[in-house]
C-alpha positions in Angstrom: 0.6 45.5 29.2 2.4 46.0 32.5 3.6 43.2 34.8 1.0 44.1 37.5 -1.8 43.9 34.9 -0.6 40.3 34.1 -0.6 39.5 37.8 -4.2 40.6 37.9 -5.0 38.3 35.0 -3.2 35.4 36.9 -5.3 36.2 40.0 -8.6 36.2 38.2 -7.7 33.0 36.4 -6.9 31.5 39.8 -10.3 32.6 41.2 -12.2 31.3 38.1 -10.4 28.0 38.0 -10.6 27.2 41.8 -14.3 28.2 42.1 -16.0 27.3 38.8 -16.7 23.8 39.8 -16.9 24.0 43.5 -20.3 24.9 44.9 -19.3 28.4 45.9 -20.0 30.4 42.7 -17.2 31.4 40.5 -19.3 34.3 39.1 -19.9 35.6 42.6 -16.2 35.4 43.5 -15.1 37.1 40.3 -17.6 39.9 40.9 -16.2 40.3 44.5 -12.5 40.1 43.6 -12.8 42.3 40.5 -15.4 44.8 41.5 -14.0 45.3 45.1 -10.3 44.9 44.5 -8.7 44.5 41.0 -11.1 46.7 39.0 -10.1 45.5 35.5 -12.8 47.5 33.9 -11.0 50.7 34.8 -8.0 49.8 32.6 -9.5 47.4 30.1 -12.8 49.1 29.5 -16.3 47.6 30.3 -16.7 45.2 27.3 -13.1 44.0 27.1 -13.3 43.2 30.8 -16.5 41.2 30.2 -14.8 39.4 27.3 -11.9 38.5 29.5 -14.1 36.8 32.0 -15.6 34.8 29.1 -12.1 33.8 27.9 -11.0 32.5 31.3 -14.2 30.6 31.6 -13.2 28.7 28.4 -10.0 27.7 30.2 -12.1 26.1 32.9 -14.2 24.3 30.4 -11.0 22.9 28.7 -10.0 21.4 32.1 -13.4 19.6 32.3 -12.8 18.1 28.9 -9.3 16.9 29.9 -10.7 15.2 33.1 -13.8 13.7 31.5 -12.6 13.2 27.9 -13.5 9.5 27.8 -17.1 10.0 28.9 -17.5 13.1 26.8 -16.1 11.5 23.7 -18.3 8.4 24.3 -21.4 10.6 24.3 -20.8 11.5 20.6 -19.6 8.0 19.6 -15.9 8.9 19.5 -14.7 6.6 22.2 -15.3 2.9 22.9 -14.0 0.4 25.4 -13.6 -3.3 24.3 -15.6 -2.6 21.3 -18.6 -1.3 23.3 -19.6 2.3 23.9 -18.6 3.4 27.4 -22.0 4.9 28.2 -24.4 1.9 28.2 -27.3 4.0 29.5 -26.1 7.5 30.1 -26.2 9.3 26.8 -26.4 12.7 25.1 -30.1 12.8 25.7 -29.6 13.0 29.4 -27.3 16.0 28.9 -29.6 17.8 26.5 -32.6 17.3 28.8 -30.7 18.5 31.8 -29.5 21.6 29.8 -32.7 22.8 28.3 -34.5 24.5 31.2 -31.5 26.8 32.0 -30.7 27.4 28.4 -34.2 28.5 27.6 -34.5 30.7 30.7 -31.0 32.1 30.2 -31.7 33.3 26.7 -35.1 34.6 27.7 -33.9 36.7 30.7 -30.2 37.3 29.8 -30.6 41.1 29.6 -32.5 41.3 32.9 -29.9 39.1 34.6 -27.1 41.2 33.3 -28.8 44.5 34.3 -30.1 43.7 37.7 -28.3 40.6 39.2 -24.7 41.3 38.6 -23.5 43.1 41.7 -22.0 42.5 45.2 -25.3 43.1 47.0 -27.2 40.5 44.9 -24.4 38.0 45.2 -24.6 38.2 49.0 -28.2 37.1 48.9 -27.5 34.4 46.3 -24.7 33.0 48.5 -27.1 32.6 51.4 -29.9 31.1 49.2 -27.5 28.6 47.6 -26.1 27.6 51.1 -29.7 26.9 52.3 -30.4 24.7 49.3 -27.2 22.7 49.9 -27.9 22.2 53.6 -31.5 21.1 52.7 -30.0 18.6 50.1 -27.7 17.0 52.7 -30.3 16.9 55.4 -33.3 15.7 53.4 -31.7 13.8 50.5 -32.0 9.9 50.7 -29.5 8.4 53.1 -28.9 5.5 50.7 -29.1 6.9 47.2 -30.2 4.5 44.5 -28.2 6.2 41.8 -24.5 5.4 42.3 -23.2 5.9 38.8 -24.0 8.1 35.7 -25.5 5.1 33.9 -28.3 4.8 36.5 -29.6 8.4 35.9 -33.0 8.5 34.4 -34.3 11.1 32.0 -36.7 12.3 34.6 -33.9 12.8 37.1 -31.8 14.6 34.5 -34.7 17.0 33.7 -35.4 17.6 37.4 -31.8 18.5 38.0 -32.0 20.8 35.0 -34.9 22.6 36.6 -32.9 23.2 39.8 -30.0 24.4 37.7 -32.1 27.4 36.6 -31.4 28.8 40.1 -27.8 29.2 39.0 -28.8 31.9 36.6 -28.7 34.2 39.7 -25.1 35.2 39.9 -23.6 33.9 43.2 -26.0 30.9 43.5 -23.5 28.5 41.8 -24.2 26.1 39.0 -22.5 23.2 40.6 -24.1 24.0 44.0 -27.6 24.0 42.4 -27.1 20.9 40.3 -25.3 18.8 42.9 -28.0 19.7 45.4 -30.7 18.8 42.9 -29.0 15.5 42.1 -28.8 14.6 45.8 -32.4 15.5 46.4 -33.5 13.4 43.4 -31.7 10.3 44.5 -28.1 10.5 43.3 -25.0 10.1 45.5 -22.8 13.2 45.7 -20.1 11.9 43.4 -22.6 11.0 40.6 -24.3 14.3 41.0 -20.9 16.1 40.7 -20.0 14.0 37.6 -23.3 14.9 35.9 -22.8 18.5 36.9 -19.4 18.8 35.3 -20.3 16.9 32.1 -23.5 19.0 31.6 -21.5 22.2 32.2 -19.3 21.7 29.1 -21.9 22.3 26.4 -23.8 25.0 28.5 -20.7 27.0 29.4 -19.1 26.5 25.9 -22.2 27.6 24.1 -22.8 30.6 26.4 -19.1 31.6 26.2 -18.9 31.4 22.4 -22.1 33.4 22.0 -20.7 36.1 24.3 -17.3 36.1 22.6 -18.9 36.5 19.2 -21.1 39.3 20.6 -18.1 41.1 22.0 -15.6 40.2 19.2 -15.0 43.8 18.3 -13.6 44.5 21.7 -10.9 41.9 21.4 -7.6 43.6 20.9 -4.0 42.6 20.3 -3.0 45.1 23.0 -4.8 42.9 25.6 -3.8 39.5 24.1 -1.2 38.7 26.7 -3.8 39.6 29.5 -6.3 37.1 28.0 -3.6 34.4 27.5 -2.4 34.6 31.0 -5.9 34.5 32.4 -6.9 31.5 30.2 -3.8 29.4 31.1 -4.2 30.3 34.8 -7.9 29.3 34.8 -7.2 26.0 33.0 -4.4 24.9 35.4 -6.2 25.8 38.5 -9.5 24.4 37.3 -7.7 21.1 36.5 -6.4 21.0 40.1 -9.7 22.0 41.6 -11.8 19.4 39.7 -9.6 16.5 40.7 -9.5 17.6 44.3 -13.2 18.3 44.5 -14.2 14.9 43.0 -12.1 13.2 45.7 -13.5 15.4 48.5 -17.3 15.6 47.7 -18.1 12.0 48.6 -16.5 12.5 52.1 -17.5 16.0 53.2 -20.6 16.4 51.1 -22.2 19.9 50.8 -22.6 21.4 54.3 -18.9 22.6 54.7 -19.2 24.5 51.4 -22.6 25.9 52.6 -20.9 27.1 55.8 -18.1 28.8 53.8 -20.8 30.6 51.7 -22.6 31.8 54.8 -19.4 33.1 56.4 -18.4 34.8 53.1 -21.9 36.4 52.8 -21.7 37.7 56.4 -18.2 39.3 55.8 -19.4 40.9 52.6 -22.6 42.1 54.2 -20.5 43.9 56.9 -18.3 45.5 54.3 -21.1 46.5 52.0 -24.0 47.4 54.3 -22.3 48.8 57.4 
């Protein structure tokens, strides 16, 4: 493995880590950076390249676990504060209910999504569609949200956000963009919607990643091990930075600035691809 190849792994880990939990679509950015510039498939091969993107996603998941470990451990009864469970109302049921719609549709339409929606052209349209939803959420969401903490989320709200999350199956739409927008529209403040998004992402992303790794296990090779390791560590470090920064930022700037970024990116890509 040459040094330049490891630099590619570092760059892709950076892209994954910095965009996975911001409402800008990590999948869309990876498709753009890799398909249009780095082209890892050319030297790794198709399936090892797919496996690499799964491995670096696991790095981002680990960052969420580090940031939210108290809340996550409390969901399964492994953490208590002053002899009481941390989550007095918010529990594993909220997470499961929120996950179900996207999990069911994801399994049902995985092949169709992989065959028809992974491409720069489809990502452009998803960037625009996601931006519109985010602007709508900021404009029409309640001015004084009733849900200020995770413990105030109802099962109905969790399920409603889960339905909106299904839009993120379209690469480029953004899981966090969809779920935070859904949370805001259904009465959560931006920080609570973001917290719920990140916590719900752990089992969804981990499950999908592990299934994909097992499916592509035969393509893992010791020859590519250093490439995978560099990408994993890079994604973990930059996701850790990104999550902490985003959680401080989201309550102040809300979603519109991210929507504007998405529209600008989509416009630039449209010029490159279609003109």
